[in-house]
C-alpha positions in Angstrom: -0.3 -0.3 0.0 1.2 3.6 -0.8 0.1 6.2 1.7 0.8 10.0 1.1 -0.4 12.8 3.1 -0.2 16.7 3.9 -0.4 18.0 7.3 -1.6 21.1 8.8 -1.8 23.7 5.0 -2.0 27.6 5.8 -4.1 29.7 4.6 -1.5 31.1 2.2 -0.7 28.0 0.5 -4.1 27.2 -0.9 -5.3 28.0 -4.5 -6.9 30.4 -6.5 -9.5 29.6 -8.6 -7.2 31.2 -11.2 -4.5 28.4 -10.8 -6.9 25.4 -11.1 -7.0 25.0 -14.4 -3.5 25.2 -15.4 -2.8 22.4 -12.3 -5.2 19.9 -14.0 -3.4 20.7 -17.1 -0.2 20.2 -15.7 -1.2 16.6 -14.4 -1.7 15.1 -17.8 1.9 16.5 -18.6 3.7 14.9 -15.6 5.5 12.0 -16.4 5.0 8.6 -14.7 7.4 6.2 -16.5 9.7 5.6 -13.2 9.0 4.6 -9.4 10.0 8.4 -8.8 8.2 9.8 -11.0 5.1 7.6 -10.0 5.9 9.0 -6.2 6.5 12.8 -6.9 3.1 12.6 -8.9 1.1 11.0 -6.5 2.8 13.6 -3.9 1.3 16.2 -6.6 -2.6 14.8 -6.2 -2.4 15.1 -2.1 -0.7 18.4 -2.0 -3.5 19.6 -4.8 -6.0 17.9 -3.0 -5.4 20.0 0.3 -4.8 23.3 -1.5 -7.7 23.6 -4.0 -10.4 22.9 -1.3 -8.6 24.8 1.5 -8.2 21.8 3.7 -6.4 21.5 7.0 -4.9 17.9 5.7 -5.4 15.8 2.8 -4.2 11.8 2.4 -4.3 9.9 -0.6 -3.8 6.0 -0.6 -3.2 3.1 -3.1 -3.8 -0.2 -1.9 -1.0 -2.1 -4.1 2.1 -0.9 -4.0 2.7 -2.4 -7.7 -0.1 -0.5 -9.8 1.5 -1.9 -13.0 0.6 -5.5 -11.8 -2.5 -4.1 -10.2 -3.8 -2.7 -13.0 -3.2 -5.6 -15.2 -5.1 -8.0 -13.7 -7.9 -5.6 -12.2 -8.7 -4.8 -15.9 -9.7 -8.7 -16.5 -12.8 -7.6 -14.5 -15.3 -6.4 -16.3 -18.0 -4.6 -15.1 -21.8 -4.0 -17.1 -22.8 -1.0 -15.6 -22.1 2.2 -16.8 -18.7 4.2 -14.9 -19.6 6.5 -12.4 -17.4 8.8 -10.5 -19.6 9.9 -7.7 -20.1 5.9 -6.8 -19.2 5.5 -3.3 -18.4 8.9 -2.7 -18.3 10.1 1.1 -19.1 13.8 1.8 -19.7 15.4 5.4 -18.7 19.1 6.3 -15.5 18.1 7.9 -14.4 16.0 5.6 -14.5 14.4 1.6 -13.3 10.9 0.4 -12.9 10.4 -3.3 -12.6 7.1 -4.4 -9.9 6.6 -8.0 -11.4 4.2 -9.9 -10.8 2.9 -13.3 -13.3 2.3 -16.1 -14.7 -1.1 -16.2 -12.9 -1.9 -12.9 -15.8 -3.1 -10.2 -13.4 -1.6 -7.0 -11.4 1.0 -6.9 -8.1 1.1 -6.5 -7.2 3.8 -4.0 -8.6 7.2 -2.5 -8.0 10.6 -1.9 -9.5 12.4 1.5 -9.3 16.0 2.7 -10.5 16.6 6.2 -10.9 20.2 7.9 -11.7 23.1 6.2 -9.7 26.3 6.7 -11.5 29.0 8.3 -12.2 31.4 4.8 -15.0 33.9 6.0 -16.9 32.2 8.8 -17.3 29.1 6.8 -15.6 26.1 8.1 -17.3 23.3 6.4 -16.9 21.3 2.6 -19.8 22.6 0.0 -20.9 21.1 -3.3 -18.1 23.2 -4.7 -15.1 21.8 -2.9 -17.0 18.0 -4.0 -16.8 18.9 -7.9 -13.5 20.2 -7.8 -12.2 17.3 -6.0 -13.7 14.9 -8.6 -12.1 16.7 -11.6 -8.4 16.4 -9.4 -9.5 12.5 -8.7 -11.0 11.8 -12.0 -7.6 13.4 -14.0 -5.2 12.1 -11.9 -6.8 8.2 -12.6 -6.8 8.9 -16.6 -3.6 9.6 -16.3 -2.8 6.6 -14.4 -5.4 4.6 -16.1 -3.6 6.2 -19.7 0.0 5.9 -18.9 -0.4 2.5 -17.6 -3.0 1.2 -20.6 -0.3 2.7 -23.1 2.4 0.3 -21.7 0.2 -2.4 -21.4 -0.7 -2.3 -25.4 3.2 -1.4 -25.8 4.3 -4.7 -24.3 1.4 -7.0 -26.5 2.2 -4.8 -29.6 6.4 -5.6 -29.3 5.8 -9.2 -29.2 3.1 -9.8 -31.3 5.3 -8.2 -34.0 8.1 -9.3 -32.6 6.7 -12.0 -34.2 6.9 -11.5 -37.2 10.3 -9.9 -37.2 11.4 -13.5 -36.3 9.9 -15.0 -39.1 11.4 -12.7 -41.4 14.9 -13.1 -39.7 14.9 -16.9 -40.0 14.5 -16.9 -43.6 18.2 -15.7 -44.2 21.0 -17.2 -41.2 23.1 -13.9 -41.9 20.6 -11.6 -40.2 19.0 -14.1 -38.1 18.6 -12.3 -34.4 20.0 -9.0 -35.8 17.0 -6.9 -34.9 17.3 -8.0 -31.4 20.7 -7.5 -30.9 20.3 -3.8 -32.5 17.7 -3.5 -30.2 19.6 -4.6 -27.3 22.6 -2.8 -28.3 20.6 1.0 -28.8 18.9 0.7 -25.5 22.3 0.4 -23.5 23.4 3.5 -25.6 19.9 4.8 -24.8 20.9 4.6 -21.0 23.4 5.8 -20.9 22.9 8.9 -23.0 20.0 9.7 -20.3 16.9 9.2 -22.5 13.6 9.6 -21.0 11.4 6.2 -20.4 9.2 7.0 -23.9 12.3 7.1 -25.9 13.4 4.0 -24.8 9.8 2.3 -25.1 10.3 3.6 -28.8 13.5 2.3 -29.3 12.5 -0.8 -28.1 10.0 -1.7 -31.0 12.0 0.3 -33.3 14.9 -1.3 -33.0 12.8 -4.8 -33.6 11.0 -3.4 -36.2 13.6 -1.2 -38.3 14.2 -4.0 -40.9 10.6 -5.1 -41.3 9.9 -3.8 -44.6 12.7 -6.0 -45.9 9.6 -9.0 -45.8 8.8 -8.1 -49.4 12.3 -8.1 -50.4 12.9 -11.6 -52.2 15.3 -13.8 -51.4 17.4 -14.0 -54.2 18.8 -10.2 -53.2 18.9 -11.1 -49.7 21.2 -13.8 -50.2 23.4 -12.3 -53.3 26.8 -13.0 -53.0 27.9 -10.8 -55.6 27.8 -6.9 -55.5 24.1 -5.6 -56.1 23.3 -4.0 -58.8 21.7 -0.4 -59.3 18.3 -2.0 -59.4 18.3 -4.6 -56.5 19.8 -1.8 -54.5 17.0 0.3 -55.2 15.1 -2.8 -54.2 16.7 -2.3 -50.8 16.6 1.5 -50.0 12.9 1.1 -49.9 12.6 -1.1 -47.0 12.4 1.9 -44.7 9.6 3.3 -46.1 7.8 0.1 -46.5 8.7 -0.7 -43.0 7.0 2.9 -42.2 3.8 2.0 -44.5 3.5 -1.1 -42.6 2.7 0.5 -38.9 1.2 3.2 -40.3 -2.6 2.5 -39.1 -1.0 2.2 -35.5 -1.0 6.2 -35.3 0.1 6.4 -31.6 3.7 5.2 -33.0 4.8 8.5 -34.1 8.5 8.3 -33.0 8.9 4.3 -34.2 7.9 5.0 -37.4 10.0 7.9 -37.6 12.6 6.1 -36.6 12.1 3.0 -39.3 11.6 5.5 -41.9 14.8 7.2 -41.3 17.4 4.5 -39.9 19.6 4.7 -43.3 19.5 8.8 -42.6 23.2 10.3 -42.4 24.4 13.3 -41.1 25.7 14.5 -44.1 22.6 13.8 -46.0 23.7 10.7 -48.0 21.5 8.6 -46.4 17.6 7.6 -48.0 15.2 7.8 -47.6 15.1 11.5 -47.6 18.3 12.9 -47.5 18.1 14.6 -43.6 21.2 16.2 -42.4 22.3 16.6 -38.6 19.9 18.1 -36.4 17.1 17.0 -38.9 17.8 13.5 -37.2 16.4 12.8 -33.9 18.8 11.4 -31.6 17.0 8.0 -31.1 17.3 7.3 -34.9 21.2 8.5 -35.0 20.9 5.7 -32.0 19.9 2.9 -34.0 21.8 3.8 -37.1 25.0 3.7 -35.4 23.6 0.4 -33.7 22.8 -1.2 -36.7 25.4 -0.3 -38.8 28.1 -1.8 -35.9 25.7 -5.5 -36.0 26.3 -5.3 -39.5 29.9 -4.6 -39.4 30.2 -7.8 -37.2 28.3 -9.7 -38.2 28.9 -12.6 -41.8 27.0 -11.3 -44.5 26.7 -13.1 -48.3 29.5 -10.8 -49.2 31.8 -10.3 -46.6 33.3 -11.8 -43.5 32.4 -10.2 -40.1 34.7 -7.6 -39.0 36.4 -7.4 -35.2 34.1 -5.1 -33.4 37.0 -2.7 -32.4 37.8 -2.5 -36.5 34.1 -1.5 -36.2 34.5 0.6 -33.9 37.6 2.6 -35.5 35.9 2.6 -38.6 32.6 4.4 -36.7 35.3 6.7 -35.1 36.2 7.7 -38.9 33.1 8.4 -39.7 31.9 10.3 -36.7 30.7 14.0 -37.5 30.2 13.3 -40.9 27.5 10.2 -41.1 27.3 9.0 -37.7 26.7 10.9 -34.0 29.8 11.2 -32.4 28.3 11.1 -28.7 26.5 7.9 -29.9 29.5 6.4 -31.0 32.0 7.4 -28.1 29.4 5.9 -25.6 29.1 2.5 -27.9 33.3 2.9 -27.8 33.3 3.1 -24.1 30.5 0.6 -23.5 32.7 -1.9 -25.4 36.3 -1.1 -24.3 34.5 -1.4 -20.5 33.2 -5.2 -21.0 
């Protein structure tokens, strides 16, 4: 169980009406992608609960410390009756208790409670306006928690499903078997050392697995060719980033992932494809995948050449840093390799 409290809020700490809606907006933009950020988010809600209704004390209780697991299990308990934010609300002149509930889930996962109205114009009791403001706050907080954790659940299931497709693709060719998995692991290691946020890492996790999914339509005769590719054959290869993007285009919420898949062959000097992006036009996540993809390709056997050593591959990437590849990404890759 998680419990947060505010004790003895002072009159000069309460919110003015003009501050309430900016507060509700800030809740939606809060980050709860780590335990630390979740802790701060819950403290923000309990602080706001006291201040928007001028209460002396406020408390917030979550019934399970592992909210992710709790939501995963709870969402299986479908409820036919229509969701009502007023159900089980407790209100008196001295306190208000609001249950925190998810849509289609029977039982609350916690509650927000305020007690002791501060003395304002000789009124020391909570009224309907206070109830309305607390309902707004609790609903905003619940929607934020629900959306973030449902996003994680959808992302996880989608990654598993599309990962199966990638494995089917790579099983066709012994030279690229497990390539996408290795690129993903390397990209996530680089992202962690560069302190990218959780949503960027989630995007890398999925885009890394799917960056070559557009090759599913390329004939084996091209993928397995031992001789140099003709111009026409190379033009076919160069289409795979756009084909890959088109394959997941219907998934509108994967904006960053689609960009990474489309642009993972772009280069800083504009010599890449399909759009010839340059330097700052290429997002950091894409720069990371580009380096990880190139490194794994160089250190793997291909039909037309033997694998290079990791050290030789890093040296080659270093020689192209700032020309084709981001120097910070290459530096992190080198440092990570040398530390093992």
